[in-house]
N, C-alpha and C positions, 0 to 999 in steps of 0.2 A: 504494500500500500504506500503510495507516494505521500510526501509531505503536503502537497497541494490538496489531495483528496481528504486529508485530515483537517486542513486549515479552513476550507470552504464551509463545511457544516458548522464548525465552531464559530466562525465569523457570522454565519447566518443566525445562529442561536443567540449570539451576543447582541446583534442588531434587534432581534425580536424582543429580547429582554429589555433592552434600552427603550424601545418603542413603547412597550407596555408600561414601563416606569414613567415615561413622559406623559402617556395617556392618563395614568392614574393621578399624576400631579395636576394635570389640567382639570380633570374631573373634581379633584379635591378643591382646587382654587375656585371653580365655578360653584361648588356647594357652599364654600365659605362666603363668596360674594352674595349668593342667593340668601343665605342666612342673615347676613348683615343688612341686606335690603329689607327683609321681612321685619327684623328688629327695629329698623329705622322708621319704616312706613306703617307698622301695625297700629300704633296709637292713633294716627290720623284715620286709618281705615276703621278702627273700632268706633271712633267718635261719629264718623259719617254714617256708618251702618246703624248705630243707635238712633241717630236723628231721623234716618230714613224710615226705620220701623215705627217710631213714634208718630211720624207724619202719616204713614199708611193707616195705622190704627185709628187715628183721630178724624180722618177725612171721609171715611166710608161707613156704610151701614150694610147689614146682612138681612136678606129676606129668606125666611124658611118656608119652603113649599113642599108638597108631596112629590114634586119633580126634582127636589134637591135644594141646596142652599146657594144663593147667589149674592155676591158682594157687588155693591153699586154706589155711585155718588151722583148727585144732581147739582149742576152748577150753571149759573147764568139765567137770563130771562129772554123769552122770545119763542120762536118756532122750535118745537121739540125735535131733537136729533138723537137717535140711538147710536152710540159710538161703540164699535166692536173692534177691539185692539188686535195686534198681531202677536206672533210668537215671542215669548220672553217678556210680554207686556202685562197688563192688568188695567184696572179702572183708571189708574193714574196716567198710564200711557194714552188711554182713550181721551181723557180730558186735555192732555197736552196736544195731541194730534188735532182735536176739534178746534182749538184756538189757532193752531198753526195753519190749518188748511181752510177753515171757514171763517175765522175771526169772530166778531161780536154779533149780538142780535139773536142768539140762539140759546135754548135751554138744552144743555148737554146731559143726556142720561147715559152715563158710562158704566159699563159692567166689567167685572173680572170673569172671563169665560171659564168653562169647566177646568178645574185643576189649577187655576191661577190665584195666587194670594190666598184669600179666605173662601173662595168658591169651591164647593165640593165636586167630586166626580162620582156620579151614580154607578150602580153596578153594571148597567148596560148603556154606557154613554153613546149617544148618536147625535149627528148634526141636527136631525129633526127634533129630538127631545130638547136639545139646547135652544132651538128657536122657540119651542113651546115655553121654556123657562123665561125667555125674554118677554113673551106675551103675558105670562103671569105677573111679571114685574110691572109692565105697563098698566095692567088692570089694577094692581095695588096702588099705583101712583095716579090712577084715574086719567091717564093720557090716552086719548082716542086715536091719534094718528101721528106718525113720526117720519122724518127723513132717516133712512137707514144708511150708515156708513160702515163699510167693511174694509179694513186695512190689512194687507198681507194675509196672514192665516185667519183673520177674521172674516175673510171673503165668503167661505162656504156657508157659515151660519147666517151671515147677512143676506145672502141670496136665498137661502132656505126660508128665512123669516118672511122675506118679501113674497115668496111663492105661497107659503102657507097662510099668510095673513094679509092678503092684498087690500082688504078694507082698512087696514091700519098703516099701510105703507104709502106715503105720498110721493116718495122718490127713493131710488137706490143709487148709491155711489160706491164704486169699487176702485180703491186706490192701491196700486201695486199688489193686487189681490190674487190669492190662490183660487183656482176654479176647478181643479181636478187633482187626482192623486199624484201625477207626475207629468212633466213635459220636457221636451228637449231644451237644454240650456239651463235647467235648474242646477243649483249647487250640487256637485257630485257627492255621493254618500260619504266619501272619506272626509271631506270638509265638514259635512253635517255632524259627523262623529266628533270632530274636534270642537265644534260649537257646543255640542252636548256635554263634552268633557269639561269645558270651561264653565258651563252653566251649573255644574254640580259643586262648584266652590265659589262662595261669595267673595273670598279674598282674591282668587285667580281672576274672576271677572272684573273686580275693582281695579286690580293692578293693570290689566290690559287697557281698561278705559282711561286710566291716569297716565300711563307711560308708553302705551303702544296703540294710540288711537287709530292710526292708519291701518294697522294689522287687524284689529277687531272689526273695523268698518268694512274692510275687504271681505272678511268672513261673513259679514251681514249683507253683502251684496253691493257695496259701494267700492268699485275698483280703484286702485291707486291713481290712475290717470284722471279719474273724476275727482278724487279727493284733492289732488295737487292743484286743481283749478278752483277750489273753494275759496271764496273771499273770507276775511276774518269773521263777519257776521254768520256766514254759512258754517264755518268751523265751530262757532259758538253754539249754533243750533244742533250740529252733530254731537257735540259734547253733552248738550241737554238731553238729546235722544238717548244717549248711552247712560247718563246719570239717572234718568227717570226709571231705569230698570233695576235699580238697587233696592233691596238686596235681590239677588238673582235666584237663589235656591228655592224660594217659595213659588217660583214661576216655572220651574223645570217640569213638574208633573204635567202641567197644562200643555207644555210644548210637546212632550211625548204623546199625550192623549190626542192632540191635534193630528199628528201624523198617523196614528192608528185609526182614527175615525174616518179620515178622508180615504184611507185604503179600503175600509169596509163598506162605505156608503157613498153613492153618487149623489150630487146635489140636484135637487128638483127645480125645474124652471117652467114646467108645462102650464102652471097656473099664475105665473108672474106677469103682472100687467102694469106695474109702476114704471114711469119714465126712468131710464137707467143711464148713468154716465160711467164710463170705464176709462180710467187714466192709468197709463203705464209707461215707464221708460224702456226704450229698446235695449239699453245696456244694463238693465237690471240683472245682476249676477247671482241673485239669490232665488227670486221667483221670476222665471223666464217670461218674456212678453207673450209666449204662446198661451199662457193662462188667460191673458186678456183677449186674445183671438178666440179662444174656446168659449169664453163667457159671451162675447159679442155674437158668436154664431148661434148660441143657444137662447139668448135673450133677444127676441125679435125687435123690440122697441128701444134697443140700446144704441148709444152713441159711443164710438170708440175713438179715443185720442191718444196717439203715440207721441211721446217726447223722445227726440233723438238721443238725448243723454240725460243724466241725472241720477242714475243708479237706483237702488232700492230706497224708497222713501222720497225720492225726487227732490231732495233738499236744494240742489243747485238750480232747480227750475221752479222754485216756490212761487215766484210772481206769476208765472204762467198757470200753475196749478190753481192758485187763488182766482185768477181771472176766469179760467174755464169753469170752476165750481160756481162762481158768482153768476156767470152768464146762464149756466144750466138752471140754477135755483131760481133765478129771476123769472124764468118761464114756467115755473111750477105753480099751480093753483093750490093753496093750502086751505 
């Protein structure tokens, strides 16, 4: 056996051992850095979460019915609007979105849908039974007719309510809304799993929103090139949208339930008669614009408006969204 044949394996093993030591050192450094960051930021996180939980408890009520418990809040004066929030939301997100997209002059009835915040999930949850729960709430509040607004994952039950209770629906608005179980261009399953993983930790979600805003927005359907063009006010609105979802863990069960319900049950539109506005950005990277096309195809009296850019939530096109919603509602007889 030559000296060379002995040296090469020894050299290879030496390089491997050295590489493993370097890797272990890097991992150890990263763990130390992560630990320091948690220690430094945790007091701030704890204060903000405590304030968020206190605010959520103080601002809403719960209606107990034979169809389940539903959390809700009523804000403002004017034409009644039933606000149905998206995934990761709650009644608080609905109130925020109502003011953002519609402005003043409305009475917002905003709910936490099945599994969000303090709303329960019944044994056999369905999109149809969820719409029946909205109806029970409106009856309790003695509200005869509403504009129904479905945002993102709130789209299916908004559409179902308009279909099941046409006499109570003066208009339907679907904003960046889901309309079917899946469509080409939806966020791939791998990224959805990452979102779900983050949602299961209040601290992880908080850290992403504070220090990695572009990353979490990208996961939520606002691509980096869209975010880069945001003005300072638009970045502020994006931060508000992220902050309104604190704490995140009480919203996780609802997010999972949304996905399960839309897989089991198709949304009905055969009895839907209300004027309908569908607004969607073509570059929405979370809920594909094909959802808007599908809703427009199924709802005969709908008007479909595509925005070339804006991402999910259409924050960079807010002026146009407000203009279109105002024009649409100005033509509705209440």
